[in-house]
MIZADO-638202 format. One line per 4 residues: number of its first residue (from 1); their letters; for each residue x, y, z of N, C-alpha, C. Coordinates in pm, 1 decimal. Layout:
BEGIN
NUM = a = X,Y,Z,X,Y,Z,X,Y,Z  ...
END
This chain:
BEGIN
1 = mhyd = 30760.2,4499.9,-5931.3,30624.0,4446.3,-5951.9,30533.6,4589.2,-5921.3  30468.2,4626.7,-6011.2,30336.3,4772.7,-5965.7,30215.7,4699.6,-5898.4  30142.4,4752.0,-5792.8,30027.7,4695.6,-5735.7,29908.4,4814.9,-5777.5  29846.4,4803.8,-5806.0,29679.1,4872.0,-5818.8,29607.8,4802.3,-5697.1
5 = vfng = 29537.2,4884.1,-5577.3,29474.7,4847.1,-5454.0,29342.6,4941.4,-5473.3  29251.2,4900.0,-5484.5,29132.3,4967.9,-5514.3,28964.5,4945.8,-5478.3  28922.5,5021.2,-5407.3,28775.0,4943.9,-5356.4,28715.3,4920.0,-5514.6  28586.5,4811.6,-5487.0,28527.9,4727.5,-5549.8,28424.6,4801.3,-5598.6
9 = dadg = 28429.3,4958.9,-5558.4,28277.4,5009.0,-5576.6,28271.3,5132.8,-5683.1  28213.0,5206.0,-5709.4,28195.8,5294.6,-5862.4,28318.3,5378.0,-5818.1  28357.1,5458.2,-5684.8,28445.4,5508.3,-5650.8,28595.8,5444.9,-5676.0  28646.8,5374.5,-5662.7,28763.8,5304.8,-5627.4,28797.4,5237.7,-5810.1
13 = iial = 28660.4,5189.4,-5857.9,28743.7,5144.9,-5975.1,28737.0,5283.0,-6104.4  28650.0,5355.5,-6097.1,28662.4,5443.8,-6178.3,28780.4,5560.4,-6139.8  28851.8,5576.5,-6043.5,28977.9,5607.1,-6001.3,29066.2,5561.0,-6057.0  29044.9,5452.3,-6049.5,29190.7,5351.6,-6116.9,29158.8,5387.5,-6259.2
17 = lqlr = 29078.1,5370.1,-6294.8,29032.5,5357.1,-6461.0,29094.8,5531.0,-6503.5  29051.2,5656.4,-6453.8,29100.1,5739.7,-6465.0,29248.9,5730.1,-6445.0  29332.1,5751.9,-6393.6,29476.9,5694.9,-6394.5,29503.4,5646.8,-6484.0  29461.0,5540.1,-6486.7,29516.2,5447.0,-6575.4,29528.1,5438.7,-6682.4
21 = lsep = 29409.7,5515.6,-6738.7,29434.2,5569.2,-6858.8,29474.4,5712.5,-6918.1  29534.3,5742.2,-6827.0,29603.2,5881.3,-6830.4,29740.7,5829.5,-6813.5  29806.4,5709.3,-6700.0,29911.4,5679.0,-6685.2,29895.1,5526.7,-6653.0  29930.8,5489.2,-6787.8,29915.6,5364.0,-6776.2,30022.5,5260.2,-6748.2
25 = iesv = 30004.8,5182.1,-6651.5,30091.8,5097.3,-6612.2,30086.2,4948.0,-6593.3  30128.2,4847.2,-6622.2,30169.9,4643.5,-6588.5,30151.3,4670.6,-6461.9  29993.8,4618.2,-6377.0,30029.9,4577.3,-6265.3,29924.0,4469.2,-6229.8  29930.2,4442.2,-6097.0,29846.8,4356.9,-6011.1,29741.0,4453.2,-5948.6
29 = litg = 29613.6,4364.7,-5982.9,29480.9,4421.2,-5952.2,29459.3,4330.0,-5780.4  29445.5,4432.2,-5701.1,29404.8,4392.3,-5597.7,29252.8,4465.6,-5538.9  29165.6,4400.4,-5538.0,29057.1,4471.5,-5523.8,28931.1,4357.1,-5437.8  28783.2,4385.1,-5421.4,28703.9,4338.2,-5335.5,28600.4,4358.5,-5384.6
33 = vkrd = 28472.5,4330.0,-5266.4,28359.2,4369.8,-5270.7,28382.7,4480.4,-5206.7  28246.9,4587.8,-5203.4,28273.6,4747.3,-5159.2,28287.3,4738.1,-5011.3  28240.1,4650.6,-4934.0,28287.2,4650.9,-4787.9,28419.3,4600.4,-4749.0  28520.8,4547.1,-4843.0,28672.5,4440.3,-4821.1,28731.8,4595.7,-4849.9
37 = ikll = 28742.8,4640.4,-4716.5,28857.9,4779.1,-4717.8,28978.1,4717.9,-4658.7  29029.1,4633.3,-4591.9,29147.9,4577.9,-4565.9,29209.0,4511.7,-4682.7  29225.9,4570.9,-4777.7,29308.5,4536.2,-4903.2,29444.7,4503.6,-4921.3  29482.7,4632.9,-4815.1,29639.5,4607.3,-4832.1,29708.3,4488.1,-4785.1
41 = sqvv = 29680.9,4433.2,-4681.3,29735.6,4325.7,-4635.9,29763.1,4211.1,-4750.0  29675.6,4206.6,-4808.5,29716.8,4116.7,-4977.0,29793.6,4161.3,-5033.4  29875.1,4300.9,-5043.1,29991.0,4315.3,-5088.5,30126.7,4292.3,-5028.2  30142.7,4335.3,-4908.9,30241.0,4260.7,-4796.2,30219.4,4130.6,-4780.5
45 = aqkd = 30186.2,4061.7,-4829.3,30248.2,3931.4,-4838.8,30275.8,3874.2,-4976.4  30272.0,3928.4,-5049.5,30354.0,3908.0,-5204.9,30507.8,3954.2,-5223.9  30591.4,3910.2,-5307.7,30694.0,3935.4,-5294.5,30726.1,4003.7,-5408.3  30805.7,4085.3,-5421.8,30898.7,4151.8,-5585.1,30806.0,4286.3,-5578.3
49 = issv = 30787.8,4368.2,-5451.4,30669.7,4473.5,-5484.5,30769.8,4558.8,-5474.0  30704.0,4666.6,-5653.1,30839.4,4801.9,-5652.2,30743.9,4894.6,-5573.3  30630.8,4934.9,-5609.8,30562.5,5049.5,-5573.5,30429.4,5011.7,-5565.4  30347.4,5055.1,-5492.3,30179.9,5037.5,-5472.3,30101.3,5191.0,-5482.5
53 = tvld = 29989.9,5181.6,-5609.4,29839.8,5252.6,-5575.6,29782.5,5225.8,-5488.6  29735.2,5272.2,-5430.3,29603.3,5248.3,-5328.1,29480.0,5389.7,-5358.4  29362.2,5288.2,-5380.8,29238.6,5447.2,-5383.5,29127.1,5345.3,-5341.3  29111.2,5508.1,-5234.2,28894.9,5450.3,-5223.1,28955.6,5377.7,-5122.3
57 = vsme = 29029.9,5366.8,-5034.9,29072.4,5271.8,-4963.1,29069.5,5327.6,-4784.8  29017.3,5325.0,-4719.4,29066.0,5402.5,-4577.0,29210.6,5339.1,-4507.6  29275.7,5449.2,-4503.9,29420.7,5433.3,-4445.6,29425.3,5378.8,-4279.7  29350.4,5418.3,-4231.4,29275.3,5422.1,-4049.4,29302.0,5245.9,-4059.5
61 = knqd = 29212.0,5198.2,-4179.4,29189.6,5048.4,-4193.9,29297.3,4955.0,-4227.6  29397.4,5047.4,-4289.2,29513.3,4957.9,-4318.4,29664.2,5040.0,-4294.2  29691.7,5058.9,-4178.0,29794.5,5136.9,-4152.4,29888.5,5011.9,-4068.3  29873.2,4940.0,-4059.2,30005.8,4822.5,-4023.5,30059.7,4758.0,-4156.9
65 = alrs = 29935.9,4740.1,-4264.0,30001.8,4693.9,-4387.6,30097.9,4831.4,-4467.1  30054.4,4922.5,-4439.9,30107.7,5076.2,-4540.6,30199.8,5056.1,-4431.5  30277.9,5073.5,-4325.6,30353.9,5102.6,-4251.7,30489.7,4982.6,-4261.3  30385.4,4902.0,-4287.7,30529.9,4729.8,-4328.8,30582.2,4774.7,-4485.4
69 = llde = 30542.3,4822.7,-4575.7,30529.2,4833.6,-4707.8,30612.7,5007.7,-4733.2  30622.7,5041.8,-4588.5,30713.8,5188.7,-4624.6,30808.4,5196.4,-4578.0  30823.4,5092.6,-4479.9,30957.1,4985.1,-4381.1,31061.5,4935.6,-4544.6  30985.0,4837.6,-4598.7,31029.2,4806.7,-4702.8,31075.5,4871.0,-4809.1
73 = kidv = 31119.1,5033.5,-4762.1,31134.4,5143.4,-4867.8,31064.4,5108.8,-4999.5  30930.3,5106.4,-5022.2,30844.4,5073.2,-5102.4,30756.9,5214.8,-5151.3  30754.1,5246.1,-5288.4,30701.6,5345.8,-5272.8,30522.2,5336.6,-5299.5  30413.3,5449.5,-5186.2,30320.6,5366.4,-5211.7,30260.9,5539.9,-5257.3
77 = fycd = 30145.6,5563.5,-5326.4,30078.6,5660.7,-5375.1,29931.8,5620.4,-5277.9  29936.1,5706.6,-5222.3,29793.3,5683.8,-5137.6,29655.4,5806.7,-5181.3  29547.6,5735.8,-5239.2,29469.4,5881.9,-5282.3,29341.1,5833.7,-5194.5  29255.5,5903.3,-5132.0,29151.0,5890.8,-5024.7,29058.7,5958.3,-4983.8
81 = hhrt = 28922.6,5922.4,-4973.8,28838.2,6044.9,-4889.2,28816.7,5989.8,-4739.0  28831.4,5898.1,-4695.2,28782.5,5859.4,-4590.3,28857.3,5893.8,-4449.2  28849.3,5891.2,-4248.5,28932.4,5865.8,-4196.0,29082.8,5803.0,-4238.3  29186.0,5871.2,-4187.5,29291.9,5826.1,-4188.8,29381.9,5780.9,-4064.4
85 = gevp = 29341.8,5808.9,-3974.5,29410.0,5790.0,-3850.8,29574.6,5898.8,-3907.3  29669.4,5784.3,-3821.3,29746.9,5942.9,-3799.1,29880.9,5890.2,-3984.1  29864.1,5982.1,-4027.6,29931.2,5958.8,-4155.1,30052.3,5983.3,-4127.8  30158.3,5780.4,-4187.0,30264.9,5836.6,-4122.8,30393.4,5906.2,-4249.6
89 = tsny = 30438.0,5978.6,-4155.2,30550.0,6048.1,-4213.7,30694.4,5967.6,-4276.4  30737.2,5948.7,-4436.1,30813.1,5847.9,-4491.6,30826.8,5916.7,-4670.3  30963.9,5955.5,-4669.3,30974.4,5953.4,-4798.1,30902.9,5903.5,-4961.6  30880.7,5760.8,-4881.3,30835.3,5667.5,-4989.5,30657.5,5628.0,-4960.6
93 = lets = 30607.0,5775.7,-4954.1,30464.5,5792.9,-4928.6,30419.4,5959.2,-5013.6  30377.2,5936.6,-5084.1,30306.3,6004.2,-5161.8,30136.4,6019.2,-5100.7  30067.5,6146.6,-5053.0,29924.1,6117.4,-5028.1,29810.6,6231.2,-5130.6  29733.1,6174.8,-5124.2,29609.4,6286.0,-5156.7,29465.6,6251.0,-5078.8
97 = idta = 29476.5,6330.5,-4971.9,29355.9,6301.8,-4883.1,29264.9,6417.1,-4861.9  29136.9,6411.0,-4903.9,29022.2,6476.9,-4863.5,28937.4,6420.2,-4772.6  28881.8,6395.0,-4707.6,28796.6,6354.0,-4603.4,28670.3,6434.0,-4578.9  28630.2,6565.0,-4632.2,28541.9,6644.2,-4648.7,28429.5,6576.8,-4689.5
101 = pecc = 28286.6,6598.6,-4660.5,28193.1,6522.1,-4720.6,28149.9,6522.3,-4836.0  28213.7,6640.2,-4945.9,28131.3,6697.7,-5083.7,28287.6,6623.1,-5165.6  28330.7,6514.1,-5120.0,28474.2,6474.3,-5173.5,28463.2,6351.8,-5195.3  28476.6,6224.5,-5306.3,28530.3,6131.4,-5347.6,28665.7,6128.1,-5415.6
105 = tsll = 28701.3,6020.9,-5374.2,28831.9,5991.5,-5442.0,28842.8,5971.4,-5600.6  28737.4,5970.8,-5659.4,28785.1,5974.9,-5798.7,28790.3,6127.3,-5838.5  28746.6,6227.1,-5737.1,28758.8,6359.1,-5759.9,28890.2,6391.5,-5767.7  28931.3,6353.8,-5632.8,29076.4,6368.1,-5642.2,29188.5,6311.3,-5740.6
109 = inqk = 29129.0,6220.6,-5821.2,29221.9,6188.3,-5924.5,29187.1,6277.2,-6048.9  29041.4,6328.9,-6031.9,29033.6,6403.1,-6185.6,29120.6,6499.8,-6122.3  29122.2,6595.1,-6052.3,29176.4,6722.9,-5959.1,29344.2,6695.8,-5991.4  29371.5,6591.8,-6001.6,29526.9,6493.7,-6029.9,29561.6,6512.4,-6181.5
113 = lnge = 29440.8,6475.0,-6248.0,29448.9,6498.9,-6415.1,29444.9,6620.3,-6485.1  29387.1,6675.0,-6407.0,29299.5,6798.7,-6472.6,29204.4,6780.0,-6544.3  29116.0,6698.5,-6474.3,28999.6,6703.9,-6541.9,28995.7,6583.6,-6716.3  29111.1,6572.4,-6707.1,29160.9,6458.0,-6901.7,28998.2,6358.6,-6854.1
117 = hvaw = 28976.6,6335.7,-6769.2,28846.9,6202.5,-6796.0,28719.5,6209.1,-6709.6  28727.0,6375.9,-6668.1,28592.2,6417.7,-6653.8,28475.8,6377.0,-6573.0  28445.5,6317.5,-6767.1,28299.6,6235.8,-6728.8,28297.4,6101.2,-6682.9  28390.7,6073.3,-6645.6,28438.0,5951.7,-6577.8,28402.2,5994.4,-6451.1
121 = aiaa = 28458.7,6080.6,-6392.7,28447.3,6124.5,-6245.8,28324.1,6193.6,-6167.2  28260.8,6217.0,-6319.7,28121.0,6257.7,-6262.6,28061.5,6175.7,-6259.6  28070.6,6034.8,-6308.6,27991.7,5908.1,-6327.4,28034.0,5874.8,-6181.5  28142.6,5870.0,-6144.3,28181.1,5807.4,-6008.8,28097.0,5866.0,-5881.2
125 = afgd = 28153.3,6021.9,-5874.6,28049.7,6117.5,-5831.3,27891.8,6055.3,-5808.6  27845.5,6038.5,-5896.0,27678.6,6013.9,-5870.3,27670.8,5880.0,-5825.1  27766.5,5777.1,-5828.3,27774.9,5637.9,-5797.6,27807.6,5654.9,-5595.6  27876.9,5763.3,-5610.8,27930.8,5808.1,-5488.7,27805.3,5806.2,-5404.6
129 = nlka = 27742.6,5904.5,-5418.0,27613.5,5947.5,-5402.8,27649.2,6123.3,-5339.1  27700.1,6187.3,-5444.7,27700.7,6292.9,-5409.0,27669.7,6391.3,-5551.7  27535.8,6399.8,-5527.9,27484.1,6411.6,-5647.9,27442.7,6571.5,-5698.6  27453.1,6649.1,-5594.5,27505.2,6780.3,-5609.5,27589.1,6853.6,-5663.8
133 = vanq = 27710.8,6783.2,-5586.8,27880.0,6798.6,-5637.0,27844.3,6749.6,-5810.2  27829.5,6658.4,-5830.0,27870.0,6568.6,-5991.4,27762.7,6612.9,-6073.6  27637.1,6704.9,-6011.1,27576.2,6782.9,-6078.7,27612.7,6937.8,-6199.8  27691.3,6986.1,-6036.6,27756.8,7124.2,-6048.1,27895.8,7098.9,-6119.1
137 = lave = 27991.8,6986.3,-6132.4,28073.0,6923.5,-6219.4,28024.8,6907.6,-6349.0  27907.5,6855.8,-6381.4,27880.9,6869.4,-6520.0,27818.4,6986.4,-6604.6  27749.3,7031.8,-6536.4,27712.2,7185.6,-6576.5,27835.3,7243.6,-6630.1  27952.1,7257.1,-6540.1,28066.3,7313.5,-6579.3,28170.2,7314.0,-6699.1
141 = ngfd = 28097.3,7159.5,-6708.9,28219.6,7094.0,-6805.5,28077.5,7092.5,-6964.3  27989.8,7140.1,-6948.7,27912.6,7162.8,-7070.0,27828.1,7028.3,-7094.8  27791.9,6916.1,-7047.6,27726.7,6809.3,-7044.0,27537.0,6837.3,-7075.6  27494.9,6801.7,-7148.3,27343.8,6815.3,-7141.9,27250.1,6719.6,-7012.1
145 = esqi = 27109.6,6729.0,-7029.0,27048.1,6697.6,-6918.8,27052.3,6525.0,-6938.5  27094.9,6508.1,-7061.4,27032.1,6351.4,-7096.5,27184.6,6266.2,-7094.3  27293.9,6352.3,-7110.9,27441.7,6277.4,-7097.2,27420.3,6260.7,-6910.8  27416.0,6377.5,-6865.2,27393.1,6395.7,-6708.6,27353.7,6309.8,-6643.6
149 = afle = 27223.8,6238.4,-6723.1,27106.6,6088.0,-6680.4,27199.4,5976.9,-6706.8  27272.6,6025.4,-6785.7,27343.0,5850.0,-6836.2,27415.7,5850.5,-6696.5  27554.3,5956.8,-6707.3,27632.5,5950.0,-6627.4,27619.9,5917.7,-6475.7  27457.5,5947.4,-6442.1,27422.3,5919.8,-6306.5,27403.6,5736.9,-6259.4
153 = elgt = 27347.6,5735.9,-6397.3,27248.5,5582.5,-6384.9,27392.3,5510.6,-6424.7  27518.2,5527.3,-6481.1,27602.9,5451.3,-6467.5,27682.0,5444.1,-6345.4  27697.9,5565.3,-6279.2,27775.6,5522.2,-6180.4,27723.4,5481.5,-6078.6  27544.8,5496.2,-6044.9,27462.1,5398.8,-5992.5,27528.0,5250.7,-6011.0
157 = lvny = 27494.5,5237.3,-6111.8,27468.9,5076.5,-6189.8,27664.1,5003.0,-6119.8  27772.4,5124.7,-6168.3,27880.5,5028.8,-6154.8,27857.0,5030.6,-5968.3  27860.7,5129.2,-5893.6,27846.7,5116.0,-5723.7,27764.9,5017.3,-5721.2  27673.0,4978.1,-5770.5,27563.1,4888.8,-5701.2,27620.4,4755.8,-5744.0
161 = ngyg = 27683.5,4719.4,-5850.7,27767.2,4556.9,-5868.8,27848.4,4521.5,-5719.6  27913.6,4672.6,-5680.7,27981.7,4641.2,-5562.0,27973.4,4559.1,-5430.9  27813.2,4553.5,-5382.1,27748.6,4464.4,-5286.0,27751.8,4431.3,-5282.0  27806.0,4346.5,-5183.6,27769.0,4179.6,-5158.6,27823.6,4140.7,-5019.3
165 = asls = 27848.3,4006.3,-4964.7,27902.7,3976.9,-4881.6,28013.6,3930.0,-4858.9  28003.1,3852.7,-5032.8,28181.8,3811.4,-5131.8,28120.9,3837.2,-5225.1  28240.0,3788.8,-5279.4,28251.2,3827.7,-5489.1,28151.0,3698.1,-5525.3  28119.4,3656.7,-5509.7,28044.2,3553.8,-5555.0,27916.6,3618.1,-5555.7
169 = dlhf = 27870.4,3715.6,-5449.4,27741.2,3777.0,-5488.0,27713.4,3825.3,-5560.8  27843.7,3904.5,-5670.1,27863.0,4005.5,-5722.3,27785.6,3979.1,-5884.1  27705.3,4057.5,-6022.0,27738.2,4046.4,-6077.3,27842.2,3997.8,-6174.7  27916.8,4124.2,-6139.8,28045.8,4108.8,-6258.9,28142.8,4149.5,-6132.1
173 = mpve = 28298.3,4047.8,-6141.7,28345.5,4076.4,-6061.0,28475.2,4211.8,-6077.8  28511.2,4257.0,-5935.6,28525.3,4418.5,-5966.2,28658.1,4438.3,-6077.6  28766.2,4350.3,-6058.4,28872.0,4354.1,-6166.7,28808.6,4314.4,-6289.3  28743.7,4266.2,-6274.5,28654.6,4231.5,-6476.4,28558.8,4383.2,-6458.5
177 = lyqt = 28512.2,4413.0,-6417.6,28450.7,4542.2,-6449.1,28541.5,4658.8,-6490.7  28653.4,4691.2,-6417.6,28730.6,4774.2,-6429.0,28794.7,4725.6,-6591.3  28855.9,4627.3,-6601.8,28892.5,4556.3,-6724.4,28794.3,4608.9,-6880.4  28695.5,4587.8,-6797.9,28607.8,4611.1,-6947.2,28567.7,4744.9,-6969.1
181 = lyqy = 28528.9,4831.2,-6879.1,28531.8,4978.2,-6855.7,28629.5,5044.9,-6943.6  28740.3,4991.8,-6899.7,28899.5,5027.2,-6939.3,28858.9,5025.3,-7091.6  28819.8,4971.0,-7128.9,28807.8,4962.2,-7342.1,28737.7,5086.2,-7355.9  28654.8,5182.1,-7252.8,28577.5,5295.5,-7307.4,28627.7,5420.0,-7219.7
185 = pnpf = 28728.6,5444.7,-7332.9,28793.1,5626.7,-7274.2,28682.8,5736.0,-7257.3  28591.0,5719.9,-7355.3,28468.7,5764.4,-7329.1,28347.1,5718.5,-7294.5  28314.0,5750.3,-7181.6,28197.1,5685.6,-7114.1,28079.5,5645.0,-7186.3  28040.8,5782.3,-7272.4,27909.4,5787.3,-7385.7,27916.4,5672.2,-7515.7
189 = dlls = 28068.7,5583.1,-7513.4,28052.5,5525.3,-7611.1,27984.3,5374.2,-7540.7  27947.9,5368.6,-7412.7,27920.3,5242.6,-7348.2,27799.3,5263.7,-7367.9  27716.7,5348.6,-7398.7,27571.1,5419.9,-7460.7,27529.0,5328.5,-7598.3  27658.3,5430.2,-7673.9,27623.0,5358.4,-7841.8,27626.1,5241.3,-7833.4
193 = ddes = 27682.6,5162.9,-7759.9,27773.1,4994.1,-7798.2,27617.5,4905.0,-7713.9  27566.7,4847.1,-7802.0,27434.0,4764.4,-7809.1,27475.1,4674.4,-7679.4  27611.0,4620.5,-7754.4,27666.5,4526.5,-7623.6,27695.4,4524.2,-7500.4  27753.8,4663.3,-7474.4,27814.5,4683.3,-7379.2,27775.9,4644.5,-7235.1
197 = vfyr = 27877.0,4645.1,-7160.2,27867.0,4594.5,-6988.6,27776.1,4723.1,-6896.3  27730.5,4822.2,-6994.8,27636.3,4909.0,-6922.9,27504.2,4895.9,-6931.2  27462.8,4832.5,-7031.4,27306.7,4728.6,-7029.2,27333.3,4608.0,-6992.0  27412.4,4556.6,-6982.8,27428.8,4423.5,-6883.1,27416.2,4437.4,-6746.1
201 = lraa = 27451.8,4587.3,-6693.0,27447.2,4578.2,-6530.3,27291.6,4637.3,-6567.8  27241.0,4741.5,-6653.5,27123.9,4789.1,-6617.5,27022.8,4656.1,-6580.3  27006.8,4567.2,-6683.5,26928.1,4443.9,-6643.3,26962.5,4357.5,-6542.8  27124.4,4330.4,-6483.6,27117.6,4293.5,-6367.4,27002.7,4357.8,-6272.3
205 = yqsd = 27069.8,4476.5,-6256.6,26999.5,4594.7,-6158.0,26827.3,4589.8,-6147.4  26795.1,4555.8,-6244.7,26619.8,4588.6,-6312.7,26619.0,4441.6,-6253.0  26614.7,4356.3,-6259.3,26582.3,4199.5,-6270.6,26602.0,4212.8,-6087.0  26735.1,4233.4,-6016.4,26706.7,4237.6,-5858.1,26590.6,4315.8,-5832.1
209 = yl = 26547.4,4394.5,-5903.0,26416.7,4494.0,-5832.5,26293.6,4450.1,-5930.0  26296.3,4328.4,-5941.3,26182.4,4293.3,-6011.5,26091.9,4213.7,-5905.8
END
């Protein structure tokens, strides 16, 4: 059984979205609110684990759980931009880590996939407040001003949804939001679909600020 572990914010959700659009695999999804970062312990408690992908979750905060998985000879792919602490040396661990302030997990996945879903990566970068980086990447890929404005709003809305003390505080469960967005390989199709989750996120965001 493969497990996908990801932060419930825009960066985590969209990092997994890009990866699974390019590399589909049946998996168990483990996530939480944006501030729930000790997610890997939920995997350690399971049985029949074949492999694990971890996205946008601090390795430093999950050291014990990670080492437990590696000790069991379970393959782990770990992609993140937060502090790592000591990175374990193991033949079972593959990492893509960059803690530079202008980086986020979705941008690392975008590099891994050679820009296959770059529009989604741009939305995630906007959601992670990397506006200059996101704008530059968007311009380099030929998006116009209206497209860039939409990707910025989309990333902001997906990220906003992740804030809350518990899952019950969120408008959409992160797993549900990921599975819904997965139906839109081209994020601009969200804009043309009047019934899409984009408009529901926008309405929820606006209602919170009225």
